[in-house]
C-alpha positions in Angstrom: 17.2 3.1 20.1 14.5 3.3 17.4 12.7 0.3 16.1 13.3 -0.6 12.4 10.5 0.3 10.2 9.2 -1.5 7.1 8.5 0.5 4.0 4.9 1.7 3.8 4.4 0.0 0.5 5.2 -3.4 2.1 3.0 -2.7 5.1 0.1 -1.6 2.9 0.5 -4.8 0.8 0.4 -7.0 3.9 -2.7 -5.1 5.2 -4.5 -5.7 1.9 -3.6 -9.4 1.9 -4.8 -9.8 5.4 -8.2 -8.2 4.7 -8.7 -10.0 1.5 -7.7 -13.3 3.1 -10.4 -12.8 5.7 -13.0 -12.3 2.9 -13.2 -8.5 2.9 -13.0 -6.3 -0.2 -9.9 -4.1 0.1 -8.4 -1.6 -2.3 -5.7 1.0 -2.3 -7.6 4.2 -3.1 -4.5 6.4 -3.0 -0.8 5.6 -3.2 1.5 7.8 -1.1 5.2 7.7 -0.5 6.4 4.1 -0.9 9.0 4.4 1.8 7.6 6.5 4.6 4.0 7.6 3.9 1.4 7.5 6.6 -1.6 5.3 6.2 -5.4 5.9 6.5 -7.8 3.0 6.6 -11.5 3.8 5.7 -14.0 1.1 6.6 -17.3 1.2 4.6 -20.1 -0.1 6.8 -22.9 0.1 4.4 -25.8 2.6 3.9 -23.4 5.5 3.6 -21.8 4.9 7.0 -18.1 4.6 7.4 -15.3 4.6 10.0 -11.8 6.0 9.7 -8.5 5.0 11.3 -5.3 7.0 10.7 -1.8 5.9 11.5 0.1 8.1 13.9 2.9 8.0 16.5 2.6 8.3 20.3 4.9 10.4 22.4 7.5 7.6 22.5 7.5 7.2 18.7 5.5 3.9 18.7 3.1 3.4 15.9 -0.6 3.7 16.9 -4.0 4.0 15.2 -6.3 6.9 16.0 -9.8 7.7 15.0 -10.4 11.3 13.8 -14.1 10.8 14.3 -15.5 9.3 17.6 -18.2 7.2 16.0 -19.3 5.9 12.7 -20.2 8.8 10.4 -21.3 9.7 7.0 -18.9 8.4 4.3 -18.9 11.9 2.6 -17.7 13.5 5.8 -14.7 11.0 5.9 -14.0 11.6 2.2 -13.9 15.4 2.7 -11.5 14.9 5.7 -9.3 12.7 3.6 -9.2 15.1 0.7 -8.2 17.9 3.0 -5.6 15.7 4.7 -4.0 14.7 1.3 -3.5 18.4 0.5 -1.5 18.7 3.8 0.2 15.3 3.5 0.8 14.3 -0.2 2.6 11.1 1.0 -0.6 9.7 2.6 -1.8 6.2 1.5 -5.5 5.5 1.7 -6.8 1.9 2.0 -10.6 1.3 1.6 -12.1 -1.8 3.1 -15.7 -3.0 2.7 -16.4 -5.7 5.3 -19.8 -6.7 6.7 -18.3 -7.1 10.1 -16.7 -3.6 10.1 -13.2 -5.0 10.6 -10.3 -2.7 10.0 -7.6 -5.4 10.1 -5.2 -3.2 12.1 -2.1 -4.5 13.9 
């Protein structure tokens, strides 16, 4: 039996409220499919450094977050990766968060 899934639009809205409620600046940089699009969360760490988390599914179908880059990296490298990814997956949502503590506010 599969777990019921919330629409992506609702999950993104909740993610934004959580980040902003904790004092971080958050914005939707790109809207994807409102019902079933995947989500990428880019964390701006300052001085051109950033971190990226991408929503994925594990082998059992459970939602997980993965990091395409092992460590913090150059923001331009992440932006290039996201540009390429949106050509492959036009339904992708991109949330950008600027937080001094580097929090992603993931589930």
